[in-house]
MARGU-594094 format. One record per atom (N, C-alpha, C, O): residue in one letter; x, y, z. Coordinates in pm, whole numbers, padded with zeros to 5 digits, always signed. Layout:
N
aXYZ/...
//
This chain:
118
m+05486+09403-01271/m+05363+09334-01242/m+05387+09212-01153/m+05311+09187-01059/k+05494+09136-01183/k+05526+09017-01104/k+05561+09056-00961/k+05530+08982-00867/i+05625+09170-00944/i+05663+09216-00810/i+05539+09249-00729/i+05533+09220-00610/i+05441+09310-00791/i+05317+09346-00721/i+05242+09220-00678/i+05190+09214-00567/i+05235+09120-00765/i+05167+08994-00732/i+05241+08922-00620/i+05179+08873-00526/a+05374+08914-00632/a+05454+08845-00529/a+05441+08916-00395/a+05430+08851-00291/t+05442+09049-00396/t+05428+09126-00273/t+05289+09105-00214/t+05276+09091-00092/s+05188+09103-00295/s+05050+09080-00248/s+05035+08942-00184/s+04972+08928-00080/i+05094+08842-00248/i+05088+08706-00192/i+05163+08700-00059/i+05115+08637+00035/l+05278+08763-00051/l+05356+08765+00072/l+05279+08833+00185/l+05277+08783+00297/i+05217+08945+00156/i+05138+09017+00257/i+05020+08933+00302/i+04990+08927+00421/a+04954+08868+00209/a+04839+08782+00243/a+04884+08667+00333/a+04815+08633+00429/c+04998+08606+00303/c+05049+08496+00386/c+05084+08545+00526/c+05054+08477+00624/l+05147+08660+00535/l+05183+08715+00666/l+05059+08747+00749/l+05058+08723+00870/l+04957+08801+00686/l+04833+08830+00756/l+04767+08702+00807/l+04712+08699+00917/c+04772+08597+00726/c+04714+08468+00768/c+04790+08411+00886/c+04729+08361+00981/l+04922+08417+00883/l+05003+08365+00993/l+04981+08446+01120/l+04974+08390+01229/h+04971+08577+01107/h+04951+08663+01223/h+04815+08635+01288/h+04803+08644+01410/s+04716+08602+01210/s+04583+08577+01265/s+04578+08449+01348/s+04481+08428+01421/c+04679+08363+01339/c+04682+08238+01415/c+04739+08257+01555/c+04736+08163+01635/y+04789+08373+01587/y+04849+08399+01717/y+04740+08419+01822/y+04647+08497+01802/y+04753+08348+01934/y+04655+08358+02042/y+04714+08442+02155/y+04804+08396+02226/d+04666+08561+02172/d+04710+08647+02280/d+04598+08651+02384/d+04539+08756+02411/n+04572+08536+02439/n+04461+08519+02531/n+04518+08467+02662/n+04596+08372+02662/e+04480+08528+02775/e+04534+08487+02905/e+04514+08339+02932/e+04602+08274+02989/a+04402+08284+02892/a+04374+08143+02917/a+04476+08054+02847/a+04511+07948+02898/y+04523+08095+02731/y+04624+08018+02660/y+04764+08044+02713/y+04848+07954+02716/l+04789+08167+02756/l+04923+08205+02799/l+04956+08162+02942/l+05069+08125+02971/y+04857+08167+03030/y+04881+08139+03171/y+04783+08032+03218/y+04663+08058+03234/e+04835+07914+03240/e+04749+07806+03287/e+04708+07834+03430/e+04793+07861+03516/e+04580+07829+03457/e+04529+07856+03590/e+04536+07729+03674/e+04496+07622+03629/t+04587+07742+03794/t+04600+07628+03883/t+04510+07648+04003/t+04515+07752+04069/t+04428+07550+04031/t+04341+07554+04147/t+04385+07442+04241/t+04378+07324+04207/c+04430+07480+04358/c+04473+07382+04457/c+04352+07345+04542/c+04281+07432+04592/t+04329+07217+04557/t+04207+07171+04623/t+04228+07126+04767/t+04132+07088+04834/d+04350+07130+04815/d+04375+07085+04952/d+04311+07180+05052/d+04305+07301+05030/s+04261+07124+05162/s+04201+07209+05265/s+04274+07196+05398/s+04251+07277+05488/t+04361+07097+05413/t+04437+07082+05536/t+04585+07101+05505/t+04639+07043+05411/y+04649+07183+05585/y+04789+07215+05563/y+04870+07188+05688/y+04944+07275+05735/t+04856+07069+05742/t+04939+07031+05856/t+05060+06956+05804/t+05063+06910+05690/y+05161+06945+05889/y+05280+06870+05850/y+05242+06726+05816/y+05283+06674+05712/t+05166+06662+05903/t+05135+06520+05887/t+05055+06493+05760/t+05085+06399+05686/t+04951+06573+05735/t+04863+06544+05623/t+04914+06594+05488/t+04887+06530+05386/r+04985+06705+05485/r+05020+06764+05356/r+05170+06777+05332/r+05217+06749+05222/l+05245+06818+05433/l+05387+06846+05413/l+05476+06722+05419/l+05572+06713+05343/a+05446+06628+05506/a+05531+06509+05519/a+05550+06437+05386/a+05662+06399+05355/p+05444+06416+05307/p+05466+06352+05177/p+05557+06433+05083/p+05634+06376+05007/i+05547+06564+05089/i+05634+06649+05007/i+05778+06633+05052/i+05868+06618+04969/f+05801+06636+05183/f+05937+06616+05236/f+05991+06479+05197/f+06106+06468+05154/n+05910+06376+05212/n+05956+06240+05180/n+05992+06225+05034/n+06088+06154+05000/t+05918+06290+04947/t+05943+06279+04803/t+06058+06367+04756/t+06135+06327+04670/n+06069+06487+04811/n+06161+06587+04755/n+06281+06624+04841/n+06376+06683+04790/c+06278+06592+04969/c+06382+06644+05059/c+06465+06535+05127/c+06587+06547+05138/v+06398+06429+05171/v+06464+06329+05255/v+06576+06256+05182/v+06664+06198+05246/g+06575+06257+05050/g+06684+06194+04975/g+06820+06256+05009/g+06921+06186+05015/c+06822+06386+05031/c+06946+06458+05067/c+06949+06495+05214/c+07057+06510+05272/h+06830+06512+05275/h+06820+06558+05414/h+06755+06450+05499/h+06662+06479+05575/g+06803+06327+05488/g+06747+06216+05565/g+06827+06189+05690/g+06914+06268+05727/p+06797+06078+05757/p+06871+06041+05879/p+07022+06035+05852/p+07067+05982+05751/g+07096+06092+05943/g+07241+06095+05931/g+07293+06214+05852/g+07414+06236+05846/e+07203+06291+05791/e+07242+06409+05714/e+07212+06534+05797/e+07129+06531+05887/s+07280+06641+05764/s+07254+06766+05835/s+07221+06874+05733/s+07303+06900+05645/p+07106+06936+05742/p+06999+06908+05836/p+06917+06786+05794/p+06909+06752+05676/n+06858+06723+05893/n+06774+06606+05873/n+06628+06651+05872/n+06584+06718+05965/f+06554+06614+05769/f+06413+06653+05758/f+06321+06531+05756/f+06217+06534+05691/s+06358+06426+05826/s+06278+06303+05820/s+06167+06296+05924/s+06081+06208+05916/t+06166+06388+06022/t+06059+06389+06122/t+06011+06532+06144/t+06080+06628+06109/f+05893+06545+06203/f+05839+06679+06232/f+05933+06755+06325/f+05954+06875+06305/t+05987+06690+06424/t+06077+06757+06518/t+06197+06817+06445/t+06237+06929+06473/d+06253+06740+06351/d+06368+06789+06274/d+06329+06906+06184/d+06400+07006+06177/v+06215+06893+06117/v+06167+06998+06027/v+06131+07123+06105/v+06159+07234+06060/n+06071+07106+06222/n+06027+07219+06303/n+06145+07309+06342/n+06128+07431+06355/t+06261+07252+06359/t+06380+07329+06393/t+06418+07425+06279/t+06467+07535+06305/w+06396+07384+06155/w+06439+07460+06037/w+06323+07524+05960/w+06344+07572+05849/k+06204+07525+06016/k+06082+07559+05940/k+06087+07694+05869/k+06046+07702+05753/e+06136+07799+05933/e+06139+07930+05868/e+06231+07929+05746/e+06195+07981+05641/e+06349+07871+05761/e+06443+07865+05649/e+06389+07777+05537/e+06404+07809+05419/i+06327+07665+05574/i+06270+07577+05472/i+06166+07651+05389/i+06170+07648+05266/v+06072+07716+05457/v+05965+07787+05386/v+06025+07897+05297/v+05983+07913+05183/c+06120+07970+05348/c+06184+08075+05269/c+06246+08018+05142/c+06224+08071+05033/r+06323+07911+05156/r+06395+07856+05041/r+06304+07785+04942/r+06336+07780+04823/v+06192+07731+04988/v+06097+07665+04898/v+06008+07769+04831/v+05987+07763+04710/v+05954+07863+04909/v+05857+07958+04857/v+05924+08071+04779/v+05881+08103+04668/e+06027+08131+04835/e+06092+08246+04772/e+06201+08207+04674/e+06245+08289+04594/g+06246+08082+04679/g+06349+08036+04587/g+06479+08111+04604/g+06523+08132+04717/n+06540+08153+04495/n+06668+08222+04501/n+06658+08363+04558/n+06760+08426+04585/a+06536+08414+04577/a+06518+08545+04640/a+06532+08536+04792/a+06539+08639+04859/c+06536+08415+04846/c+06549+08395+04990/c+06687+08438+05036/c+06788+08399+04977/t+06692+08519+05141/t+06820+08567+05191/t+06891+08461+05276/t+07006+08481+05316/l+06823+08350+05305/l+06882+08248+05391/l+06959+08140+05315/l+07024+08056+05377/g+06953+08142+05184/g+07025+08042+05106/g+06961+08018+04971/g+06866+08086+04933/a+07014+07920+04899/a+06968+07888+04764/a+06831+07822+04766/a+06787+07769+04868/a+06765+07826+04652/a+06633+07766+04636/a+06640+07615+04659/a+06739+07549+04627/m+06532+07563+04715/m+06520+07420+04736/m+06387+07374+04678/m+06289+07448+04681/p+06383+07255+04626/p+06494+07163+04603/p+06581+07211+04487/p+06536+07285+04400/p+06707+07168+04486/p+06798+07214+04382/p+06761+07164+04242/p+06809+07218+04143/s+06679+07061+04234/s+06639+07006+04104/s+06538+07096+04032/s+06512+07076+03913/g+06482+07193+04103/g+06385+07284+04042/g+06269+07309+04136/g+06252+07239+04236/s+06191+07407+04102/s+06079+07447+04186/s+05976+07336+04199/s+05955+07257+04107/l+05912+07332+04315/l+05803+07238+04339/l+05679+07283+04262/l+05672+07398+04218/p+05581+07194+04244/p+05456+07235+04182/p+05389+07347+04262/p+05409+07358+04383/v+05309+07428+04195/v+05245+07545+04254/v+05167+07507+04381/v+05175+07578+04481/c+05092+07399+04378/c+05011+07363+04494/c+05097+07319+04612/c+05058+07340+04727/d+05213+07259+04587/d+05304+07223+04696/d+05364+07348+04758/d+05377+07356+04880/i+05400+07446+04677/i+05452+07572+04730/i+05345+07642+04812/i+05374+07697+04918/q+05222+07641+04763/q+05112+07701+04837/q+05093+07629+04971/q+05060+07693+05071/a+05112+07500+04973/a+05099+07424+05098/a+05200+07474+05202/a+05165+07487+05319/f+05323+07502+05161/f+05423+07555+05253/f+05381+07692+05305/f+05395+07720+05424/t+05330+07777+05217/t+05287+07910+05257/t+05172+07903+05358/t+05175+07972+05460/l+05073+07820+05330/l+04959+07808+05421/l+04997+07739+05551/l+04942+07771+05656/w+05089+07647+05545/w+05140+07582+05667/w+05202+07688+05757/w+05179+07689+05878/q+05280+07778+05698/q+05342+07887+05774/q+05235+07981+05829/q+05240+08018+05946/q+05139+08021+05746/q+05034+08113+05789/q+04948+08055+05902/q+04894+08130+05984/n+04935+07924+05906/n+04857+07858+06011/n+04939+07826+06135/n+04889+07761+06227/g+05065+07870+06140/g+05146+07851+06259/g+05222+07720+06262/g+05255+07671+06370/y+05251+07661+06148/y+05328+07536+06135/y+05267+07419+06214/y+05337+07357+06294/p+05140+07388+06196/p+05080+07279+06274/p+05134+07142+06237/p+05169+07116+06122/q+05141+07056+06337/q+05188+06921+06313/q+05074+06840+06255/q+05091+06721+06227/
//
């Protein structure tokens, strides 16, 4: 009799715990909406470069990403390494500290799609 009661209590507890699980896309995958509408180097990319790249790729370093002219020379490789990460055939993911926020990565993609405008 005690085994039946203990088993019933255990099953009831497991059912209660299972009912607390949220298998809902809204909870599992946070939706990100990027609100930027301009994807030029000057308006959108330069701040990303200054914050995340110029520390290692500044004046006197090779490659140097401190100006549009310098970035323009490496633009395809930069976009590949930022957007594709370790899947890029041109080298390791950048920045090495970890992936950029989703909207920053989208900015690189749209900058490329728009022809790399200054």
